[in-house]
N, C-alpha and C positions, 0 to 999 in steps of 0.2 A: 062859191069862192070869189073873193074880190080880186080883180086884176090889178097888179101893181105896176106892170109895164104896159102903158096904154097906147103906145104908138111905136113906130119903127119896125125893123125886121125882127123875125124870131131868132135871128142869128146874132150872137154877141161876140165882140172882139176880145178874146182872152189875151192878156198882156204878159203872161208868164214866160213865153218862149219867143220873145222878140228877136229879130235878126241882130247879129253882133258883128263887129269889125274884126280884123285880124284872123285868127283861126276859128272864130265862131264859138269859142269856149265860154263858159258861164261867167268867167272873170274878165272877159274882153269887153270893151265899151259897146254899148248898144248903137246900132246903125240908125241914128235918128232921122237921117234924110230918107232912108228907105221906109221907116215907120211913118213919116209924113205922107209919102205917096200912098201907103196902105190906108192910113186914116182918111185921106181925101177920097179914095175909091169907095171906102166903106160908107162914108157919109153921103156921097153922091148917089149911092144905090139905095139910100133910105135907112142905113144902119144908125143906131143911136147908143147902144149899150156897150160900154167899155169896162173891163174888169181887171183890176190890179190888186196888189197887196203890199203891206208894209215890208214883208220879207222878200219880195221879188226884187232881186238885185238890179238897181238902176231903173226899174220899170216906172215908178212914180215920177221920177225926174224926167224921164224920156217922154211920158205922156203930157207933162206940163208943156214941153217944147213943141211936141207934135200936135197936140189937141187943145189944151186949155188956154194957151197963149194965142191961138189962131182962130178959135171959133167962139161965138157967143155962148155964155154959160147955160142958157136955157135951151140950147140946140142939141144937147146930148145928155145921156145918163152916165154917171161915173160911179163905179163900185170899188171899194177897197176894204181891207180887213185888218183887224187887230188880233195879234197872236199872243196868247198868254202862256204858251208852252215854255219850259225852262230854257230852251236854247234861244228864245226870242225876248224873254222878259224874266229877270231875276227877282222882281218885286212888283207889288201893286202899282207903285209909282212909275216904274219903267213901262208897265203895260198901258197905263192910262196916257203916258206921254206919247204913245204911238199916234194917237189921233191928231194931236197938234203937229207932230212931225210930218204926217201924211198930208195935212192941209198945206203946210209950208212947201213940201216937195212938189205938190201938184199945182198949187196956186188956185185950187178949185173953189174956194170960199165955203163950200159945203159938199157933202157926198149924198148922192141920190139913194145909194144902197150901201149900208155899212154892216160888215159881217164879223161875228166872232169866228175866228179862223180855225178850221180843221178840228172840230170837236171829236174826240174819241175817248176811249177808256182811260188813257193816260192824262189827257188835258182837261177833261170835263170838270174835275174838282177845282182846278186852278181858277177857272172862270167864276166859280162860286166863291172860292176863298178870297179872290181879289175884288169881288163885288162888281165885276165887269158888266153884268146884265144891267144893273141899276145905272152904272156909269154911262152906258150907251144910250139908255132911254132918257137919261138926263141931257145927253148931248142932242138927242132928238128934240126935246122940249126947248132947247136953246137955238134950234134951227140949223145946227151943224150937220145933222143927219135927217134925211127925209124918210127912209124906211130902214128898219133894223131886222137882221136875221142872222143865220149862221151857216157855215159850210160844215159838212159832216163826213167822217170816215170811220164808221163802225157798224155795228149790227142793228137790226131793226128794233130789238128790245130796248137798247139804250136810247135810240131815237125817240121811241114812244115815251120813255121816261122823261127825256129832256123837254119834249113838247107838252107833256102833261104838267111838268113843273113850271114851264114858261109859255103859257097860252098866248101871251102878248106877242110872241114871235110872228113876224109878218111874212117871212118866206124862208125856205130852206134850199141850200145848194147841195146837190147830190151828184155822185159819180154814177152815170147811167150810160150804158151802151149795150148792144145786143149780146156781146160776149159775157158781160157781167150780170145780165138780167137774172139768170138763175144760179149764179155762182154762190156756193154756200158760204164763202168768206165775205165777199163784197155785199151780197144780199141786195142787189139793186132793186129788184121787183118788190121785195118785202119792205124796203125803206120807202120806196115810192108810194106803196099802199098805205103806210103809216101816215105819210103827208096827206094823202087823200082823205083818210079818216079824220084827221085833225083839220081838214079844210085849209091847208097851207099850199100856196103856189110854189112851184119848184123851178129853180134855175139849174140847168144841167151843166156839169163839168165833165171833162174826159170822155166826150162822145166817141172819140176815135182812139181812146185808150192810149194816150201819149204817142199817137202815130202808128201804133201797132196795127190798127184796122185799116190803115192806108197802105201798108206794105205787108201783104199777106202771102202765104204760099200760093204757088201757081194754081193748084187744084181749086183753091177758093176764089181767086180773082177770075179764073176762067168762067166760073158760074155767073159772076156779076156781068162780065163782058158779053156773055151769050145772051143774057137778059136785056142788056142795054149797052151797046158798044160805046156810047158817048158819055156814060156816067162813071165817074171815078169811084173806086172802093170807098173813099172817104165820104162821098156824097150819100151813099147808102147808110153809113153809120150816123151821120148828122141828121138825116131825114128820119131815121128810126127814132131817135130821141125826141125830135121836134114833133113827131106825130102823136105823142102821148098827151091826153087832154089837159092835165094839170100843169104842163110845162109852159112857162112863160117865155123863156129864152134859153137857147142852147149856145154855150160858149165854145168857141173853137180857138185854140191857142196857135194862131197863125204866125209862121216864122219867116215868110217871104211874100213877095208880091204875087207869085204864081199860086200859092195857097189861097190868098185872098181872092184872086180872080176865079179860082175853081169854086170856092164856097159861095161867092156871090152869084155864080152862074145858075145855081139851083135854089138858092135861098132868097133871091130877090123877089121871085114869084113862087113862094113855097107852096108845095102841094103835098099833103100827107101821103104816106105809103098806102097803096092799094092792097087788097087781100092777096093778089097775085104777087106783088112785090114782097109782102111779108113771107110768102112761101119761098121766094128766092133766098131771103136771108136764112130761113130755116134750113134750106139745102146747104148754104155756106157753113152754117154751124155744124151740120153733119160731117161735112168735109174736114172741118177743123178737128172734130172729135175723133176722126179716123187717123189723125197724125199720131205717130208713136209717142205716147206720153206715159208718165208714171201714173198708174191707175189708183192713186191715193184718193180716198173719199173724205179726207179732213175730219175723221172721227176723233182723232187725238187720243186714241187708246194707248198709243206708243209713248206719249210724252210724260205722264205722271211718274212713271218709274225710271225715267232716264236719269242716271246719276250725274250726267253732265248738263242736264236741263237744255238739251238741244231742241229747238223748235222744228221738229222734223217735217210736219205737213207744210209749214210755211216755206221751208227751204225747197221742198218738192214743188210747190206752186211756182217759185221763181224758175226752177229748172224746166218746168213745163212750158213756161212762156218762151224760153229759149228753144225748146224742141218744136214748138208750133211755128214760131216766127223766124228763128235763125238769127236773131239779133244778139250776138255775143256781147257786144259792148254794153247794150242796154241791160242784159241779164246780169253781167258782172257788177254794173252800177247798182241795180236793184238788190243784188246779193249783199252788198256792203251794209245795207241798212234795213231793208224791208222785213226780213225774217225776224230780226232781233235775236239776242242771245248768242251763245257760242256757235261757231261755224262747224261745218260738217267734218272738218279735219280734226276736231276735238273728240270725236267718237272713240271710245275705248274698247269697242267690240265686245261688250258684255252680252249682247244678244237679247236682252229683255224686250226690245222693240219688236223683234221678229216673232217672239212668243205671243206678244199682245196683239199683233196686227191681224184683224179679221179678214183682210184681203190676202194674207200669207205672202206679203211682198218681201223680197230679199233686201231689206232696208239697209243693212250694212254695205252691201255691194253697191246699192244706189248712192249711198253717201260717198263711197269711194269715187264713183263716176262724177259726182258733183265737185269733189275736190279737184279732180283732174281737169274738169271743164271750166269751173268758175273761180277757182282759187289759184291755180298755177298759170303763170304767164308764158 
């Protein structure tokens, strides 16, 4: 495998969750002055890789002010993404225009890494229909892009199909963390192994699972602190992903200076996890699995016969995140979009799901619980 990130830390600065002014909501202005401090700390420690995207609200403009206008262009790597999904582009022309817009917003002259954004079963055909693969490689030939790849949010089978169809891909960005490593839906391990088979370097996103692995139940954090009282739970998660051989960079979406300081404290002189530390993470996983969760195996036997077409296993997955981490606001936000399809409240109590469930779960009662927890304010 050829390395595409040849210097700098193995830690990348993810720019999706930058600090914001006001109440800190997604529509509030980004706190550019705090971002400048974070950028300075990152570069002073040897960091070089910055990751943004066309659809990250305000991020590209903020990094122009905090990074591109203040540092020589050859002193950092900048990655951004083109999104061809319906919500981001209604036509081929709109999709192609994103590269020009991103260059204008950042003032970067070129992008070191350019990604087809969030390929999954819903968007994969759009990238083909709009000819985006050829468009991006043409941009590379013109010097606007140094390396081209894609970020991915689907199963290993689709990933293998995409890489087989597009062997010219130079890298893949995957969601990898110890909680998702064996998850039957995320398939982090299986997707990573597909990249290894295709000899593609991996950039890791969501190593802390959107902050969930930084704020865990006490039973789990106690295990970490007994092993190392000075190491944050987030440090275990980031180092876990960074310890994988084919991983070039692990992106951490840092939202404040304290998170930057913590990440740099252990990634400035990164050391892979030892066998003993891997055992600690295994113990944490056991503790998380003992939390009262819906024991759904994602077999989907319940869904083909559902007259309302409710995505029951996906809804259960969202509820389980709440049960494990207790983050109600995050669970409700995820519930609005992640499962897709009708909500739990649209169940008509026909009972076919319970007849089909090999785990004999009280599906209708569980859906009622989800309505009370995630739908009612």
